[in-house]
C-alpha positions in Angstrom: 0.0 0.0 0.0 2.8 2.3 0.9 4.5 1.8 -2.5 1.3 2.4 -4.3 0.6 5.8 -2.7 3.9 7.4 -3.6 3.4 7.4 -7.4 -0.1 8.9 -6.8 1.3 11.7 -4.7 3.9 12.4 -7.2 1.3 12.5 -9.9 -0.8 14.9 -8.1 2.2 17.2 -7.5 3.1 17.0 -11.2 -0.5 17.8 -12.2 -0.6 20.8 -9.9 2.7 22.1 -11.2 1.5 21.6 -14.8 -1.7 23.6 -14.0 0.3 26.4 -12.6 2.5 26.4 -15.7 -0.4 26.5 -18.0 -2.0 29.3 -16.0 1.2 31.3 -16.1 1.4 30.9 -19.8 -2.2 32.1 -20.2 -1.4 35.2 -18.1 1.7 36.0 -20.2 0.0 35.5 -23.6 -3.4 36.8 -22.5 -3.1 40.3 -24.0 -2.1 38.7 -27.3 -4.6 36.0 -27.7 -7.3 38.1 -26.1 -6.9 40.9 -28.5 -6.6 38.5 -31.5 -9.9 36.9 -30.5 -11.7 40.1 -29.9 -10.6 41.6 -33.2 -12.5 38.9 -35.0 -15.8 40.0 -33.5 -18.0 42.3 -35.6 -19.2 44.0 -32.4 -15.8 45.7 -32.2 -15.5 47.0 -35.7 -14.5 50.6 -35.9 -17.6 52.6 -36.7 -16.6 56.0 -35.5 -13.4 58.2 -35.3 -13.2 61.2 -33.0 -10.4 63.7 -33.5 -9.4 66.1 -30.7 -6.8 68.9 -30.5 -6.8 70.1 -34.1 -7.1 73.8 -35.1 -5.3 74.1 -38.4 -5.5 70.5 -39.6 -9.0 69.3 -40.6 -10.3 66.1 -38.9 -10.9 64.8 -42.4 -7.2 64.9 -43.1 -6.4 62.9 -39.9 -9.0 60.3 -40.8 -7.6 60.0 -44.3 -4.1 59.4 -42.8 -5.5 56.5 -40.6 -6.6 54.6 -43.8 -9.2 52.6 -41.9 -11.6 50.4 -43.9 -14.8 48.5 -42.9 -12.8 45.5 -41.7 -10.8 47.5 -39.1 -11.2 46.3 -35.6 -11.0 48.4 -32.4 -8.3 46.0 -31.2 -5.9 46.5 -34.1 -2.5 47.8 -33.2 -2.9 51.6 -32.8 0.8 52.1 -33.0 0.6 51.6 -36.7 -2.2 54.2 -37.0 -0.2 56.7 -34.8 2.8 56.4 -37.2 0.6 57.2 -40.1 -0.8 60.3 -38.5 2.6 61.5 -37.4 3.7 61.7 -41.0 1.5 64.7 -41.5 3.8 67.8 -41.4 1.4 69.7 -39.1 1.3 66.9 -36.5 3.8 67.0 -33.7 2.5 64.1 -31.7 -0.6 61.8 -31.6 -2.1 59.4 -29.1 -5.0 57.0 -30.1 -7.3 55.5 -27.4 -10.1 53.0 -27.7 -13.7 53.7 -26.7 -15.9 50.6 -26.6 -17.5 49.2 -28.5 -16.3 50.8 -31.8 -14.8 54.3 -31.5 -11.2 55.4 -31.9 -10.3 58.6 -30.1 -7.4 60.4 -31.8 -5.8 63.1 -29.7 -3.5 65.3 -31.8 -0.8 67.8 -30.8 -0.3 70.1 -33.7 3.0 71.6 -35.0 1.8 75.2 -34.7 2.6 77.9 -37.2 4.4 80.9 -35.8 4.7 83.3 -38.8 3.7 84.0 -42.3 6.8 84.3 -44.6 6.9 86.1 -47.9 7.4 83.7 -50.8 6.9 83.8 -54.6 3.5 82.2 -54.2 2.4 84.6 -51.4 2.4 84.3 -47.7 3.4 80.8 -46.4 2.7 79.6 -42.9 5.9 78.2 -41.2 6.7 76.7 -37.8 9.4 77.6 -35.4 12.0 75.6 -37.4 11.1 77.4 -40.6 9.3 74.4 -42.2 6.3 75.2 -44.5 3.0 74.0 -43.2 0.1 72.9 -45.4 -2.3 75.6 -44.2 -4.2 77.8 -46.5 -4.3 81.4 -45.1 -7.3 82.1 -47.3 -9.5 79.5 -45.6 -7.9 79.0 -42.2 -8.0 81.5 -39.3 -4.3 82.4 -39.5 -3.5 85.7 -37.7 0.3 85.5 -37.5 3.3 87.8 -37.6 4.7 88.5 -41.0 8.4 88.0 -41.9 10.1 88.8 -45.1 12.5 85.8 -44.8 12.8 82.6 -42.8 14.9 84.2 -40.1 15.9 81.3 -37.8 16.4 83.6 -34.7 13.0 85.4 -35.2 11.2 82.1 -35.8 12.7 80.4 -32.8 11.8 83.3 -30.6 8.2 83.5 -32.0 7.7 79.9 -31.1 8.9 80.4 -27.6 6.7 83.5 -27.2 3.6 81.7 -28.5 4.0 79.0 -25.8 5.1 81.3 -23.0 3.1 84.5 -23.6 0.2 83.9 -26.0 -1.4 87.3 -25.3 1.8 89.1 -26.3 2.3 86.8 -29.3 -1.2 87.7 -30.6 -0.2 91.4 -30.7 2.9 90.9 -32.8 2.1 91.9 -36.4 5.5 92.0 -38.0 9.2 91.1 -37.3 12.1 92.4 -39.3 15.8 92.8 -39.1 17.4 96.1 -37.9 20.1 97.6 -40.1 22.7 97.4 -37.3 21.7 94.0 -36.1 18.9 92.9 -33.8 15.2 92.6 -34.4 12.2 94.9 -34.5 8.9 93.5 -33.3 6.0 95.6 -34.4 2.9 95.3 -32.2 -0.4 95.6 -34.1 -1.8 98.1 -31.6 -3.3 101.4 -32.6 -1.1 103.3 -32.9 1.6 100.8 -33.6 4.3 100.1 -31.0 7.8 98.8 -31.7 10.0 96.6 -29.6 13.8 96.7 -30.4 15.9 93.7 -29.3 19.3 92.2 -29.7 19.8 88.8 -31.4 20.2 87.0 -28.2 16.9 88.2 -26.7 14.8 85.5 -25.0 11.0 85.2 -24.8 11.2 85.9 -21.1 13.1 89.1 -21.7 10.6 90.2 -24.4 7.8 90.0 -21.8 9.5 92.6 -19.7 7.6 95.2 -21.7 4.3 94.1 -20.3 4.7 95.4 -16.7 6.2 98.6 -18.1 3.1 99.0 -20.3 0.8 98.5 -17.4 2.7 101.0 -15.2 2.4 103.6 -18.0 -1.3 102.8 -18.5 -1.9 103.6 -14.8 -0.4 107.0 -15.5 -2.5 107.3 -18.7 0.7 107.2 -20.8 1.5 105.0 -23.8 4.9 104.2 -25.4 5.5 104.1 -29.1 8.7 102.2 -28.7 10.4 99.9 -26.2 14.2 99.3 -26.4 15.4 96.1 -24.8 19.0 96.3 -26.1 20.3 97.6 -22.7 21.0 95.0 -20.1 18.3 94.6 -17.4 16.5 97.8 -18.7 13.4 98.6 -20.6 13.7 102.0 -22.3 10.3 103.4 -23.2 9.9 106.2 -25.7 6.8 108.3 -25.4 5.1 110.2 -28.2 6.6 113.6 -28.9 
């Protein structure tokens, strides 16, 4: 009897270990086989695409980039779809989430334009790196500073100002080079106001004019020019 019970005990232990091994394998491969199984169900076919975060790019352009047909499943690999959308020149980043049972939510971070540059074909929207963006100024709401050339210093600075001080950015109507070096930022106020800077000016330094403007406004005064070319100073010139 004793000799007969030992193989049975060993068999039970082996079966238990095998069950644990199978369970572990299912846990490891579950995400793969689970998604593969779900993707075959018509219930999870993609029937709707929602696009968020776009201002200059139309949702239709994003949907076209996805290239989704009637056989697409909500459980298909979204990384493939994200790579397709990122190829659009106006897209900086994208994240795609699933909404059961059949909706893809596409969250887009746009590569924003910072200026309109004069070109042979007219004004061309460009980003902070000077790349042309497929935005039609005639149809899109593009109210941007105008540059005569793709000045890398001016474009970089405009990109920083747009992110850091959007209210000030919205007032900039034109940027141009000064004859002796540096930049002139013309604010589209009435009457116009100029900001003179050196080439190494930062976005933070450019915003130094705002508290000075506010102080002048409290005294019912208004400057026609701010000069930031002097270290740690804002020189305001008043109307004569």
